[in-house]
Every structure is written in C-alpha cells, then in structure tokens.
C-alpha positions in Angstrom: 96.0 78.8 97.2 95.1 81.9 99.2 92.9 84.7 97.6 94.7 87.6 96.2 93.2 91.1 96.0 95.2 93.8 94.0 94.5 97.6 94.7 95.7 100.9 93.2 95.7 104.2 95.3 94.1 105.6 92.1 92.4 103.9 89.3 91.7 106.6 86.7 92.4 106.9 83.0 95.0 109.6 84.1 96.8 107.2 86.4 96.8 104.5 83.7 98.2 106.7 81.1 100.8 108.1 83.3 101.9 104.6 84.4 102.2 103.4 80.8 104.0 106.6 79.7 106.2 107.1 82.7 106.7 103.4 82.9 106.2 103.5 86.6 103.6 102.9 89.4 104.4 103.1 92.9 100.8 102.9 94.1 100.2 99.1 93.6 99.1 96.9 96.7 98.3 93.3 97.1 96.5 91.8 99.9 96.9 88.1 100.6 95.5 86.5 103.8 95.4 89.9 105.7 99.0 90.7 104.7 99.3 93.8 102.5 102.3 94.5 100.1 103.1 97.7 98.6 104.9 97.2 95.3 106.8 99.5 92.8 106.0 98.4 89.2 108.4 99.4 86.5 108.9 98.8 82.9 112.6 98.0 81.6 113.1 101.4 79.9 112.2 103.3 83.2 114.4 101.1 85.2 117.4 101.8 82.8 116.8 105.5 83.1 116.6 105.4 86.9 119.8 103.3 87.0 121.7 105.7 84.7 120.3 108.7 86.6 121.3 107.3 89.8 124.7 106.4 88.7 125.3 109.8 87.2 124.1 111.8 90.3 125.2 109.5 93.1 127.8 107.1 91.6 125.5 104.1 92.4 121.9 103.0 92.1 119.9 100.8 94.4 116.8 99.0 93.5 113.6 99.9 95.2 112.2 97.5 97.7 109.4 95.1 96.3 110.2 96.2 92.6 108.3 94.3 90.1 109.1 94.5 86.3 106.5 94.4 83.6 106.6 94.7 79.8 104.2 97.6 80.1 103.0 99.5 83.1 99.3 99.0 82.4 96.5 97.5 84.7 96.2 94.2 82.6 100.0 93.7 82.6 100.2 94.5 86.4 97.4 92.1 87.3 98.7 89.2 85.2 102.2 89.7 86.6 101.1 89.7 90.2 98.8 86.7 89.8 101.8 84.7 88.4 104.1 86.0 91.2 101.5 84.8 93.8 101.5 81.5 92.2 105.2 81.3 92.5 105.0 82.3 96.1 106.8 85.7 95.6 104.9 87.3 98.5 106.3 84.9 101.0 109.7 86.5 100.4 108.8 90.0 101.2 107.8 92.0 104.1 104.0 93.1 104.4 103.1 96.6 105.4 100.5 97.8 107.9 97.1 97.3 106.2 95.3 100.1 108.0 95.1 102.1 105.1 93.8 99.5 102.4 90.2 100.9 102.8 91.2 104.0 101.0 92.5 102.1 98.1 90.6 101.1 94.8 90.4 97.4 94.3 91.1 96.4 90.7 91.2 92.5 91.1 
C-alpha cells in the first residue's frame, strides 16, 4: 500500500476548536504517491444544516466535491477516517489537485 500524508492548511488549537464546533473543515489535504486531494470534512449535523439551508435558499442542495463525513470534525477522527478510506481505495475514485502549494500546508500525519 502506498504511503499517505495528511495535511491541514492550519493546525492550531483555534482551527481544531472551530472544526469541532462548526462541524466543518475545508482545509484537509491528502497526498498519495505524488497525487494531492483536497477534502471537505463535515459532521452529520453540519451536513443537515447545509442541506436545509440550501433547500430553503435555492430549492435544492448539492454535495461538495470530495466530501467526507466523520463523527466529529477533530484531528484524530479525520486522520482515522482518511486512513480507512485510503485502505478502501477511495482516493482512486476522486480527482487530485495541483500539488504546487502543498509545501505551504502543515503535515499532521
């Protein structure tokens, strides 16, 4: 199995607190064999709120690309989920991004 590296654009106590309490982190990146993937990590409560808000405002809701649901949007939960998804070959099904900005990110795993 290929190596997996997990990055956040910010790895601070504030970003961790906000992720847990807002139920959302759009700044999660995974690097596998030179391919980089940007993920949006949500908890179920935030997804439900986004769905209801989208339907109320626009009459519909679309899921963001590369959305991953976790029980809690905390660093340990995110890392665990991404390792499991990697083992299930999830990243073979989604499109990578340009990795030129990965050096600006904070590696967390």
